[in-house]
C-alpha positions in Angstrom: 0.0 0.0 0.0 1.4 3.4 -1.0 2.1 5.6 2.0 1.6 8.8 0.0 -1.0 9.1 -2.7 -1.1 11.7 -5.5 -4.1 12.5 -7.8 -4.2 15.4 -10.3 -7.3 16.8 -11.9 -8.4 20.2 -13.3 -5.1 21.9 -12.3 -5.5 20.7 -8.7 -3.2 18.1 -7.0 -4.5 16.0 -4.1 -1.8 14.6 -1.8 -2.9 12.1 0.8 -0.9 10.7 3.6 -2.0 7.1 3.6 -1.1 5.4 6.9 -4.4 5.2 8.7 -3.4 2.2 10.8 -0.9 4.6 12.7 -3.0 7.8 12.4 -1.0 8.8 9.3 2.2 9.1 11.3 5.3 9.8 9.3 8.0 7.1 9.1 11.1 7.5 6.9 9.4 6.2 3.8 6.4 8.4 4.1 8.7 11.4 4.7 10.8 10.7 1.6 7.7 10.1 -0.5 6.1 13.3 0.7 9.3 15.2 -0.1 9.4 13.7 -3.6 5.8 14.5 -4.2 6.2 18.2 -3.3 9.3 18.4 -5.5 7.3 17.0 -8.4 4.4 19.4 -7.8 6.8 22.3 -7.6 8.0 21.5 -11.1 4.6 20.8 -12.6 3.3 24.0 -14.2 -0.1 22.4 -14.9 -0.8 22.1 -11.2 -2.0 25.5 -9.8 -3.2 24.4 -6.3 -2.3 21.6 -3.9 -4.5 20.0 -1.3 -2.9 17.9 1.4 -5.0 15.6 3.6 -4.9 12.2 5.4 -6.7 9.0 4.9 -9.7 8.4 7.1 -11.4 10.6 9.7 -9.3 9.9 12.7 -6.2 11.8 11.9 -4.7 14.2 9.4 -1.3 13.4 10.6 -0.2 12.4 14.1 3.4 13.5 13.5 6.5 11.4 13.7 6.2 7.7 14.0 7.5 7.3 17.5 8.5 3.6 16.9 10.3 4.2 13.6 11.3 7.8 13.1 12.3 9.2 16.5 14.6 6.3 17.4 16.3 6.6 14.1 16.8 10.4 14.6 18.1 9.9 18.1 20.5 7.1 17.1 18.7 4.5 19.2 17.8 2.6 16.1 20.3 1.9 13.2 19.2 2.3 9.6 17.5 -0.9 8.4 16.5 -0.2 4.8 17.0 2.3 1.9 14.3 4.6 3.2 16.1 4.8 6.6 19.4 5.4 4.9 18.0 8.1 2.6 16.3 9.9 5.5 19.6 9.9 7.4 21.8 10.8 4.5 19.9 13.3 2.3 20.0 16.8 3.6 16.7 18.6 3.6 14.4 15.7 2.9 12.6 16.0 6.2 12.2 19.8 5.9 10.8 19.4 2.3 8.3 16.8 3.5 6.6 19.2 6.0 7.2 22.4 4.0 9.7 23.7 6.5 11.8 26.3 4.6 10.7 24.7 1.3 8.2 26.5 -1.0 6.3 24.6 -3.6 5.6 28.0 -5.2 1.8 27.6 -5.4 -1.0 27.7 -2.9 -1.4 24.7 -0.5 -4.7 24.0 1.2 -4.7 21.7 4.3 -7.9 19.6 4.3 -7.6 18.6 8.0 -9.8 15.5 8.4 -8.7 14.7 11.9 -6.0 15.3 14.5 -3.0 17.3 13.4 -0.4 16.7 16.1 3.3 17.5 16.4 4.8 17.1 12.9 1.3 17.0 11.5 0.5 20.4 12.9 3.9 21.6 11.6 2.9 20.5 8.1 -0.3 22.5 8.5 1.8 25.5 9.5 3.5 25.3 6.1 0.2 25.6 4.2 -1.6 28.7 3.0 -5.3 27.9 3.7 -6.7 25.5 6.3 -10.1 23.7 6.3 -10.7 21.5 9.3 -13.3 18.9 10.4 -15.2 19.8 13.6 -13.6 16.8 15.2 -10.0 17.9 14.5 -7.6 18.5 17.3 -4.3 20.5 17.1 -1.1 20.6 19.2 2.6 20.3 19.3 3.2 17.7 22.0 6.9 17.1 21.6 7.6 18.7 25.0 5.7 15.9 26.7 8.2 13.4 25.3 11.2 15.7 26.1 11.9 16.4 22.5 11.9 19.7 20.5 9.3 20.7 17.9 12.0 21.3 15.3 9.6 21.3 12.3 9.3 25.1 12.6 6.8 25.5 15.4 8.8 27.9 17.6 9.2 30.2 14.5 5.9 29.8 12.7 3.3 29.4 15.4 4.0 32.8 17.1 3.5 34.4 13.6 0.3 32.5 12.9 -1.4 33.2 16.2 -0.6 35.5 19.1 2.6 34.9 21.0 0.8 34.0 24.3 -1.4 31.4 22.6 1.5 29.9 20.7 3.6 29.6 23.9 0.7 27.9 25.6 0.7 25.2 23.0 4.5 25.0 22.7 5.4 24.5 26.4 2.3 22.7 27.8 1.9 20.3 24.9 -1.9 20.6 25.3 -4.3 20.1 22.5 -7.0 22.5 21.3 -10.1 21.7 19.3 -11.0 23.0 15.8 -13.2 25.8 17.0 -10.5 27.1 19.3 -8.0 26.9 16.5 -10.4 28.9 14.3 -10.9 31.5 17.0 -7.1 31.8 17.5 -6.7 32.6 13.8 -5.0 29.4 12.8 -7.8 28.0 10.5 -9.9 29.4 7.7 -13.0 27.2 8.2 -14.4 24.5 10.3 -16.9 22.2 8.6 -18.5 18.8 9.3 -16.1 15.9 8.7 -17.9 14.7 5.6 -17.5 18.2 4.0 -13.8 18.8 4.5 -12.5 17.5 1.2 -15.4 18.9 -0.9 -14.9 22.3 0.7 -11.1 22.1 0.0 -11.8 21.3 -3.7 -14.4 24.1 -4.0 -11.9 26.6 -2.7 -9.1 25.1 -4.7 -11.2 25.3 -7.8 -11.9 29.0 -7.3 -8.2 29.6 -7.0 -7.3 27.5 -10.0 -9.7 29.5 -12.2 -7.8 32.7 -11.4 -4.8 33.8 -13.4 -2.0 31.5 -12.3 0.8 34.0 -12.7 -1.1 36.5 -10.6 -1.9 33.9 -7.9 1.8 32.9 -7.6 3.0 36.4 -7.6 0.5 37.6 -5.0 1.5 34.6 -2.8 5.2 35.3 -3.2 4.7 39.0 -2.4 2.6 38.3 0.7 5.3 35.9 2.0 8.3 38.0 1.1 6.8 41.3 2.5 5.6 39.8 5.8 7.3 41.6 8.7 9.0 44.3 6.6 8.4 48.0 7.3 5.6 49.3 5.2 7.8 51.4 2.9 10.1 48.4 2.2 7.1 46.1 1.7 5.5 48.5 -0.8 8.7 48.8 -2.8 9.1 45.0 -2.9 5.5 44.5 -3.9 6.1 46.3 -7.2 8.9 43.9 -8.1 6.3 41.0 -8.0 3.5 43.1 -9.7 5.4 44.3 -12.7 5.9 40.9 -14.5 2.2 40.1 -14.0 1.0 43.3 -15.7 3.3 42.5 -18.6 1.9 39.0 -19.1 -0.4 37.6 -21.8 -2.8 36.6 -19.0 -3.1 40.2 -17.8 -4.4 41.0 -21.3 -6.7 38.0 -21.4 -8.4 38.8 -18.1 -9.8 42.3 -18.9 -10.6 41.1 -22.5 -12.7 38.2 -21.3 -14.5 40.5 -18.9 -15.4 42.9 -21.7 -16.4 40.1 -24.0 -18.5 38.5 -21.3 -16.9 35.1 -21.5 -14.8 32.8 -19.2 -11.1 33.7 -19.2 -8.6 31.2 -20.7 -5.4 31.6 -18.7 -2.2 30.0 -20.0 0.2 31.0 -17.3 2.3 33.3 -19.6 
């Protein structure tokens, strides 16, 4: 059984972590396959939006496989197969798998079908939009096991919610429910479990129908300008805007509006 599934349709890629028997926890093979999938999608210009989810309704991703991954990382378990050896020997493979410092350069929507814990929540932190089931739970529980949430949580969580709320999660290891995560600004929507994937595809479809060059440039600008002084951000924004205005798509958009027809964007 493949541990990471990939489906592409209508400019949308669906990536599914497929280890429901262990709450979609990440072992070395799953990490390597996720990393490879994100690299493939980065280079696929036909894909305009990515959805990441997990199999089943119990968990989006429970984080690291405590029986396989953490002992390998700590040195308690020696590499046993090619996936173990690749995980240990390939720089950046773990970071790429959870979008830590790796940008697929197109919007990523988390369709959070269940618990997003530890590395699973850190993967969510690397996404742009988040749609969660009412039953979903969130937390970075590494501190309970005397390990560090090194997937980016100490950097990204304080930027994605207030510092006091981020610190509460980081140093207590407690879980919060989906409604609380929504109230704290970490999520976009909370919906019934049966509607999570449909809602994600509906949002992804609306994004995919927009001009792809504009979407990517807007996303790049928002990320690059975050935290800059206003004058510096405004100056940098123009660097992202200028190529979009010069594109064929920027001519097609207004033309389609005037001609009262759907736009046909080609990404150039």
